[in-house]
N, C-alpha and C positions, 0 to 999 in steps of 0.2 A: 504494500500500500504506500501511497505517497504520504510522507510525513506531514502532519498538520503544521501550518505556519505558526510562528511564535505566539501571535495574539489569540490563537485558538488552542493553545496548550502544547504546541510543539516546542522544540528547543534547538533546532538546527536550521541553518540555511543550506538547502540542497539544490544543486544544479544538475540538469540532465542532458545527456548527449545520446545520439543514436549514430552508430558507425557501422560500416561494413565489418563483418567479423574479422577480416584480415587486418584491419586497422585498429581493432579494439585494444591490443596491448599498448599502443602508442596514442590512445585517444586524447590524452592531455598534452601532446607535444606541440600543438599549434602548427604542425608542418604544412598542412594543406593551405592554411591562410598565409603562411610565410611564402610559399611558392607562388600562389596565385592572387593574393589579396582577397579582400572580402568587403562586405557592406561597411564595416567600421575600421578597416585597416588597409594600408597600402601594401603592395607586394614587398616582401623583405621584412615585414613586421610580424613577429610571431604572436599569434592570438589563438586562444581556445574559445570557440563559440559554444554556448550551452543555453538552456532555457530553464526557467524556474519551475516548470512543470513538465511531466513526460509527454503530455499530449502536444504541447507546443514544440518540443524537441522532434517529435515524429513529423509534425506538419512542416517544420523547417527543412527536414530532409526530403519529404515527399514533394515539396514545391520545386526542388531542384532535380531530384532523381525520378520522381513519379512512383505511383503505387505499385507498378509492375516490378520495379527493382526491389522495393521493400518486400514484395511477395515471393520473388524468385531468387534473390541473393541473400545469404545468411547475414543477419545484422545482430548487433549487440547493443543493449540499452545500458548505459552507465550512469550512476548517480555519484556526484562528487559532493562531499560535505565541506563547506567553507568553515574552517575552524576559527579563524580570526576575522570576525565581521567588522572590525574597526577599519579595515581597509576597503570597505564596500562603499562606492559612490553611486547614488541613484540619479539618473538623468530623467527628468520629467519631460513630457512632450513639449511643454512650453520652453524648455531649455535648448531645444534643437533649433539652430538658426534657419533651416529651410524645412518646412513641413513636408515637402515632397520626399525628404530622406526617410520618412516613416511610412512611406507607401511602397508597394512592390515596384521594382524596376532596377535598372542597372545603376550601381552606385557611381556617384560623381567623384572627381578628385577632391573637391571640397569636403564631401562627406567622409571620405577616407582620411583626409587630413584632420578633420574634427575628431574622429575616432582615435587616430594616432596620438593626438594631443591629450585626450582623456586617459589613454593607456599609459602615457608617460607620467601623468600626475597621480594616477590612482592604481592601487593594486588590483581591484576588481571594479567593474563597471556594470551596473544594472541599467538596461536601456530598453525602451519599448520595442516589441517585435513588429516587423513590417508585415509578417505573414498573418498574425493574429493580433488585431489592434488592441485587444484588452489583455494581452499577455506580455511577459517580460523575458528578455534574454539577459544572460550574465556572460560577459566577456572578460578575458584576462590574459596577460602575458605570463605563461607558465614559469619563465625564468625569474620573474619578479615576485611570483606568488609561491615560491618554494616554501614548503612547511606551513603555509596558511590554508591549505586544503588537503583533503585525502580522499581516496576512493572509498565510497560508502558501499555500493553494490555494483555488480556487473552481471548481467544475465542475458541469455539468448532472447531475441525479440521475435515475436510471431505476429504478423499482420493479420487483422481480421479479414478473412477472405472475401467478405462482402465489399471491400474497398477495391477489389480487382476481379470483377466478374468476367465470365467468358463473353465474347462478342455474341450478340444476338443474331440469329439468322433471319432473313426477311420473312415476315409473317408470324414470327414468334413473339411472345411477350415474357416479361420478367417473372 
């Protein structure tokens, strides 16, 4: 089960990732973002992208890879426990200079520079998700956050098969 947030009796800040099984052992390396850049980082900046709930983590991967990949390739769901929450900075939607940065689309250089600056100043950054507008992502540079988080759980992921239905033949109904 997803741990309850602190105001509801929980005691931990947990961040979630979904990775192809082959990348699960290095899920907190930030290597993909380092090689290619991302929504909140420039190429060459090491960042781990995660979500504050597992459903958003799944959607964040599905929007890029599709439900077919989640159904047919082995994936692993990982929860990371942020041990030291004193280094967490929350970015409210009003703090983002360009509202379009919080909408789906290709990230701009300005958006990536904004994220790079946040990651330079803060150990962890909680920022609104562009995929799920009422959800949050947690991003961090793993080299700066060493010792401030630890792996909580890691388990095989299985997509609900209703999200990748067979193609219908003409004249058939679901």
